[in-house]
Legacy VTK file of the C-alpha trace (Angstrom):
# vtk DataFile Version 3.0
C-alpha trace
ASCII
DATASET POLYDATA
POINTS 76 float
-1.921 -4.879 31.105
-0.801 -7.594 32.851
0.699 -10.766 31.160
0.825 -14.310 32.841
2.295 -17.084 31.832
4.487 -19.892 32.605
7.512 -18.080 31.684
6.804 -14.747 33.194
4.249 -12.927 35.254
4.913 -8.882 33.616
2.523 -5.810 33.831
3.007 -4.552 30.364
2.535 -0.732 29.635
2.385 0.543 26.214
5.361 2.687 24.675
5.613 3.443 21.096
3.386 2.313 18.528
4.033 2.134 14.961
3.157 0.471 11.704
6.041 -1.666 9.936
4.839 -2.656 6.859
1.316 -4.425 6.960
2.360 -5.263 11.375
1.621 -2.988 14.158
4.487 -3.269 16.749
3.860 -2.273 19.890
6.898 -1.359 22.087
6.791 -1.249 25.862
6.934 1.736 27.936
10.653 3.161 27.887
11.127 2.765 31.907
10.043 -1.004 31.836
12.290 -3.369 33.131
11.816 -5.897 30.572
11.506 -4.300 27.131
9.141 -6.143 25.009
7.606 -5.695 21.536
4.499 -7.060 20.210
4.183 -7.820 16.536
-0.046 -7.686 15.239
-0.929 -8.732 11.911
-4.224 -7.873 10.164
-4.876 -11.511 10.676
-4.212 -11.614 14.962
-6.978 -8.192 14.329
-9.532 -10.461 12.538
-9.166 -13.566 14.593
-9.447 -11.187 17.552
-12.381 -9.444 16.640
-14.027 -12.712 15.548
-13.508 -13.940 19.225
-14.957 -10.532 20.534
-18.295 -11.095 18.654
-18.847 -14.869 19.937
-18.257 -14.082 23.258
-20.876 -12.723 25.363
-19.075 -11.541 28.298
-16.343 -9.949 25.912
-19.022 -8.300 24.101
-20.714 -7.140 28.043
-17.312 -5.946 28.469
-16.795 -3.714 25.878
-20.440 -2.386 26.205
-19.818 -1.562 29.935
-15.916 -0.146 29.727
-16.855 3.139 30.838
-18.493 2.060 33.804
-15.547 -0.513 34.636
-13.048 2.822 34.175
-15.032 4.866 36.030
-15.145 2.196 39.051
-11.618 1.693 38.864
-10.688 5.144 38.932
-12.801 5.699 42.223
-11.348 2.760 43.658
-7.940 4.010 43.851
LINES 1 77
76 0 1 2 3 4 5 6 7 8 9 10 11 12 13 14 15 16 17 18 19 20 21 22 23 24 25 26 27 28 29 30 31 32 33 34 35 36 37 38 39 40 41 42 43 44 45 46 47 48 49 50 51 52 53 54 55 56 57 58 59 60 61 62 63 64 65 66 67 68 69 70 71 72 73 74 75
């Protein structure tokens, strides 16, 4: 996953994912140059799902995800 902002342009690879109480903690891959942790709350998940459901392009992306995945694998 690529993260781009005014502060950084980073390739984020998933590492360990653990639950800490009501929060999901996603750590960057152990080999990552810039160590990161992402804290996801239930409120974050519900907000993301709401946005997904009202965005036609996001819904189409999810529906065609298998096709996009195969196409990306073949292009490498």
